[in-house]
N, C-alpha and C positions, 0 to 999 in steps of 0.2 A: 766435632766442630763443623764438619761438612754437612752433617745431617741438620744441625741448627740452621746453617746458612740456607740450605735448600728449602726448609720450611718457612723461614722468614721471607725468602724471595717469593715463594708461592703465595703467602699471606699478603705480601705487599701488592701483589697483582690486583687484589680486590680494592685497593685503596689508591693505587698509583695514578689512575685516570681522574680521580676525584680531587686530589690535593697534592701539594709538593711534598717532597721527602722530609723537610723539616717538620711538617705536621704529622704525616702518617707514621713517622718514627716514634712519635709520642704515643700513638695508639698501640703500636706493636710492643713497645717496651712496657707500657702500663699494663697491658693484658698478660704479658709474660710474667711480670712481677706478681700480678694477682694469682696467676696459675701457680707460681712458686709458693705463695702463702697458703693456698688451698691444698696443694699436694703435700706440703710440709705438715699441715694440720692432720691430714689423714695418716701420715706415717707415725705421728705422735699418738694418735688415737690407738693404733695397733700396739705401740710400745706401752702405753698406760694400761691397756687391757691385758698386758702381759701375754700377748699372742705372738706367734711367729709370722714374720713378713713373708715367709715362704708359703704359709698356709693362706694368709690373706694377701695373695699376690696380684689382685686386680683392684682398681679403684672402686669398681661397683661393689665388690665384697667388703672393702674397707668402709665405704659409705653406709652400707647396711649395718655393719658393726657399730658405727657412730650413732645411727638412728636408734638402734636397739638399746644402747647405753643411755641415750637421752630420754628414751621412753620410760626407763626404770627410774622412778623418782628417787629411790634410795641412792643410786649411783650418779645421777645427772649432775647434781651440785659438785660432787667430788671431781668429776671429769672437767666441768667448766672451770673450777678453781685451778686445777692442774694446768689446763691449757693456757689460762691467763698468766699463771706464775712462770711457766716455762717458755711459752712462745710470746706472751705479752698481748695475745689477741684470741678471738674465736670467730668462726664463721658458721652460721646456721647451715644445716645440711642442704636445704633447698637452694642455697646460693653458691655452693661449691662449684669450682670451674668445670669439673668433669660432669656434674649434674646439668649445668647449663649447656654444655656441649652436647650431651645426650639429647636434650630438648632440641638443640639446633639441628641435629641429625634427623630428628623426627619432624622438623619444620613447625615446632610448637614453641620455640624460644620466644620470650618477650623481653624487649630491651629494658623495660622498666625494672625487671628482676636484677639485671646486672647493675643498673643505676642505683637501685636500693642497696645492693651489696656494697658498692663504693661509699654511699652515704653512711651506712651503718659502721663501717670500719673507720671512716674519717671523723665521725662525730663521737664514737664511743672510745676511740683510742687515740690519744694525743699524737703519737708518733706517726700516724697516717694522715694527719690533718693536712689537707691540700695536695696530697700526693697524686690523687687521680683527677685533679682539676683539668689537666691537659687532655684527658680522655673524654672529650666533649661528645656525649652520646646523642645530644640534640642538635649537633651541628648540621646545617643544611648541606654541607659538603659530603656527608655520608649518604644523602638522599633527600629528595624534595619533600617527603612526608614520612610519618612513623613506619609505614610498611616498608618503604625503600631502605630506610636506615636499619631496620630490623634485618632485612635480607643481607645488607652489607656486613654487619657485625656477625651474623650467623655464619657466613662464609669464612670470615677471619678466625672465629672461634674453632671451627672444624679443622682449619689448617694448623693452628697453634697447639691443638690438643695433644698431638703426638710428640711435641718437644719434651725431651726428658730433662726437665729443669733440675731434678734432684740428682740425677746421675751424670750431669754434664761436668766434664773434667775441666774446671777452670772458672773464669769469671763470666757467668752467663750474660749478665747485663752488659758488662764491658765488651765481651765478644760480640754480642748482638748489636751493640752500638757501633762498634768498629766495622762490622760487616755492612750495616746500613749506610754509614757515612762513606765507606769505601765504594760500595756498589753503586750508590746514587750521588756521587760527589758532585757531579755537574749540576744537580738540583740543590743539594743540601749542604755541600762541603765548603761554601764560601769562607766561613770562619770557624770550621770545625776544629782546626788546630788549636784554637784558643781554649776549648774546653774538653778536648780529649788528647791525652798523650799516648802515642802508640806503645803497646805493651813492652816492646824491646827497650825503648828509651826509659820508660817507667821502671823496668826491671833493673837496668844499669844504675839509675839514680838511687833506687832503694838499696841496692847492694852497697853503694858508696857511703850513704849516710848511716848505714847500720854498722860499718866497720868500727871496731873498738868499743861498741855499745851492745853487742849481742847478748851479753849475760845479765843486762839489767832486768831486775825483777819487775819494775814498773817502768814503762816506756811511753813517752808521749810524742805524738806527731801532729804537725800543724801544716795546713795548706790554705793560705789566704785567698787563693783563686782555684778552688778545688775542682771545678768542672764536674766530672762524673764520679770523682772520689777514688778513682783507681790508683792514683799515685800514693795516697795514704795507705790504701789497703795492701799494696805490694810490699811495704816495709816489713810487715809481720812475717813474710816468707823467709826473712833473714835474721830472725830473732829467736833466741832459745826459749822465750816465754811469750809466744804470740797471743796467748789468751788474756794477757794483762795490758794490752795496748790501749791507751786513751786517744781518741780521735777528735781533733779540733779543726773545723773547716768553715770557710766563708765563701759565698758565691753570690754574684750580683744578679745573674739570670735566674728567674724563679723556676722556670722549667728545668734547667740544668741542676739547680739546687735540689729539686724533687728527685731528679734522677740519681744524684749522689746519696741522698737519703735512702732511696730504694736499694741502691747498691750495698750500702753498709748493712742494712737490715738483712738483705739476701745473703750476705756473708756471715750472718750470725752475730753481728755486733749488737750487744745489749744497749738499750736506750741510755742506760747510766754511763756507758763508756763512750758515747758520742755527744759532742757539743757542736752543733752546726747552726750557722746563721746566714740568713738571706739578706745581704746588704752590700753596700759599696765599700770595699776594703780600704781605699785610699782616703775617701771623704771623712771617715771618722775611725779612729783607732779602735781595734777590737782583737782579742779580749783585753780589757783593762783591769779586771779583777783576777785574783789567783785561780788557777795558774795562768800566767801570761807569757812565760818563757817555756820552750819545749826542747826535748832531746833532739828532734830532727825537724827541719822545715824543708818542705818540698814545694816547688812552684813551677808552673807553666802558664805565666800570665799572658794576656793579650799583648801582641807585639807592637811596640811604638804607638800605644793608645794615647788619646788626649786626656788630659786631667786639668783641674783648675789651676794648679800651681799658685794658689792664692797666698799672698804675703803672710796671712795668719799661720800658715804652715811653718814659717821660719822659726816659730817658738815651739813647734811640735817635737816632742822628745824623740820621735822616730827619725827626724831629719835635721835637727838643729846642730849637729856636730860636724856637718860636712860642708859648711861654707856656702853652698848654693842649693836651691831646689831644682829638681829635675824639670826640664823645660815643658811648657804647656803641651807642645806637639808630640812629646815622647816621654811617656811615664815610666819607661823601663827601669830607671834607677830609683824611682819612687817605690815601685813594687819591691825591688831588691832590698832597699833600706828598711821597708816595712817588715819584710820577712826576717832580715838580719836582726832587727831590734827585738824580735820575739824568740831568738835563739838563745838556748842556755849557754853559759860559759863553757860547758863541756860538750856541747853538741856539734852537729854538722848540718850545713844547709846546701841544697843543690837547687839551682834555678836555670830554666831554659830561656835564653834571650836571643835576639838577632845580633849578628856580628858587630853592628854599629856601636854597641856599648863598649867595645874593646878599644876603639880609637877615636870616636867623635870628640871634638873639643868643647869649648865654651863651658857651660855649667856642668855638663857631663864629665869633662876633663878634670874639673876641680873635685868633683865627688870621687872619681876614680883614683886620683892622686892621693886623697885622704885615706881611702880604703887601703891602698897599697902601703902608705906610710905607717898605717896601723898594723899591717901584716894580716889584714882580714881576708884577702883573697888567697886561697890555698892552691887552687888548680883551675886551669882553663882548658876545656875540652872542645875541640872543633868537630862538629858532627857533619855527616853527609848532607847534601841538599836533597830536597823532596822526600823527607821522612814524615812530615806532618801533613795531615789532611787540610786542604784549602790553602796551602802555601808551599812554594817550591824552594824558598830561600834556604840556604844553609844556616844552621843555628849553632849556638855555643852553650855548653852547660858549664856554669860557673860554680865552683865549690867554695864556700866561705866557712871560716872558723874564727873563734874568739880567743883572746889571751894566748897568742902564739909567741914563742921566744925568738923566732926567726921571721924574716920577711921575704923569703924566696917563694917563687911561684912555679908550679909544674905546668908545662904546656904539653898537651897531647893533641896531635893532628890525626884524628880518626876519620877525616872527611873522604878518604879514598878507599876505605875498606867497608864494603856493604854488598848486599844482594840486590841487583837491579831488578825492579818490578815493572809491570806494565804501566800502572798508575802511580804507585808509591814504591820508593826504595825501602828496604828493610835491613836490620842488623841481624846477622846470624849469631848463634850462641858463641861461636869462636870469636866473632868481632867484639861482643860484650865482654867475654872472658879476658881478651887482650887488653881492653881499656881498663878494666878493674884491676888486673894484675899489674899493669904499668903504673896505675895510680898508687897501688900498695908499695911497689918497689921504690917509686919516687927517684928514678935514675934516668939518665939519658938513654934513648934508644934511637940509633941512627935513622934519620928520615921519618921518625914517628913521635919522639918525645924529647923534651929538654927541660932540665931544672934550672931556671934562670935566677941568678942572685938579684938582690935589691939593686945593687950598683948597676948591674946590666940593664934592669928595667929603667932605672934613673937615666942612664945614657940614652935610652930610647924615648926619653921625655914622657915616660909613663904611658906610652902607647903599647897596648897589649895585643896588637894584631899578630896572629899566630905565626905567619910566614917570617916575621922578624926574628923568631926564636927557634923555629923548627924548619930546617932547610929540606924541602922535599924534591928539590930540582933533580931531575934525572938527565944526565948528559946523553945527547943524541950519539948513536954509534957513528964512527968515522965513515965518510962516504968514499967508496972506491971509484974514483973518477975514471980510471983506465977501463974498468968493467963496464961503466955506463957508456963510455965512448965506443967500446966494442959492440955493445948492444945496439946503439943508434946506428952504427955502420951496417950491422947485419940487417936491421929493419929496413934501411934505405935500399940495400941490395935486393931484399925480398920484394919491396915495392916496385923497383925498376923491372924486375923479372915478371911480376904480375902484370904491369902496364904493357910490357912488350908482348906478352901472351895474349892479352885482351885486344891489342892493336891488330895482331896477326889474325885472330879469330874474326874480328869485325870486317877486316879487309877481304876475307875469303867468303863473306856472306853473299848470297844471291838476293837481289832486291829489285822491286818494281819502281816505277817512276814516282808513285805515291810516297815511298819511304826514302827516296834518294837524298832529299835535303837533310833528314835526320841522320842518316848514315855518314854523309859528308861532314856534317857538324861534329859528330862523335869522333871521326878520324882526325879532324882539325884539332880537337881538344888534346888528343894523345900526342900529335906532332908538336903542339905548343908546349905540352908538359915535358917533352923530350928536349 
């Protein structure tokens, strides 16, 4: 990860002075994704040729093998069919990332070749349609003319060429995205928390929604505000059949939607297993055809966003059971109810929201009361402040379930246990494990968790503010007034002795007429003090 960050930082140097981070982030992520597609293809060529990766241990040798097979008419069609069947795409040898980088090192790289590579992928294979739109190679910000733009991208290619995207242990797009947002938050991070959930929080939510469902042969996950897609991808880490997960996601921001699509492809998700949509989640319900309910729903929507709250939504099956619509100025409950509507009767939902949803009144109070009366709210977890990019506010993770036989709610106050960071706070593995274990045990833990009965919640007028249920107050140790008095007496005695010593020292000084007034003034101060 350190190596990835180092190379990203270096590559960003070539773009940082030309555009803000929200733009150059798209170039870096798009090029890393293209490098992944290129490198993966070369590995597949070696495998299809039934050769050893140890023998073909450099991309130059792998590329030559690829060219040789394509030059043989007898084997060319077989290889192309295999690549399309297994990878879902192919790239001509002249447009491979490593070939273009070699040209960049020789200063013979042509921007049009990379542009053509993007066009070929986007037009020939549906899954790549629009994915490279944000890597605008004709942008004036890269340079005033073709030559300058060529030089800029040449330098970026050389910097990114050494990133080991195939051997990177983890989520390379997610890790790269998190680094870029964190490193340049002052430029790009204004609303980054809306479309990127820090890995630790994502991991905790994934563990929770997978509980009791790990053995399902077929598992479906839905994120109606999917951002980079990492929330959905994390769930498979806690399932016994990760290869059979079906991913359903929606995202309003087109750039972020493309990022999620890249992320899923990069994680080996087949196009048949992903159903993604670039649209407004609240404006029109989706999905409406089968399947429209899912084993898990995970969400980190934009906090307290505005929405229309139009009267027509009162008849919408997502919202019509709850008495009121979420207010125009705060769509938090609209997002929650949308996700909950799409949850299976046997599933679990986790959503990140600001604390206001726990106690605000008016329409939100009506909706919250109905959810509690139905037993839909299963747990409320208070998270530390400053975990998310672009916002320092503390958040809450709410867990919802359907068809419960009880209406109690588990409250966990995890707000005080975290690793303090320079820019962002983080959760340690121990912090996450404690939350998940407490959630599983569903019992009181002093100053950390409380299982509240429905009657208790009713007594609190359906206010879910966590301090009402989890007392984290720490008593101050008793003050020893006698010790403080003795300390003050000692300090006064030392002060008097010091002043006396200074008075004697100044009195004994030899001085001329020029300093006489200053010395007399100083002695007068000490006399007055005494």
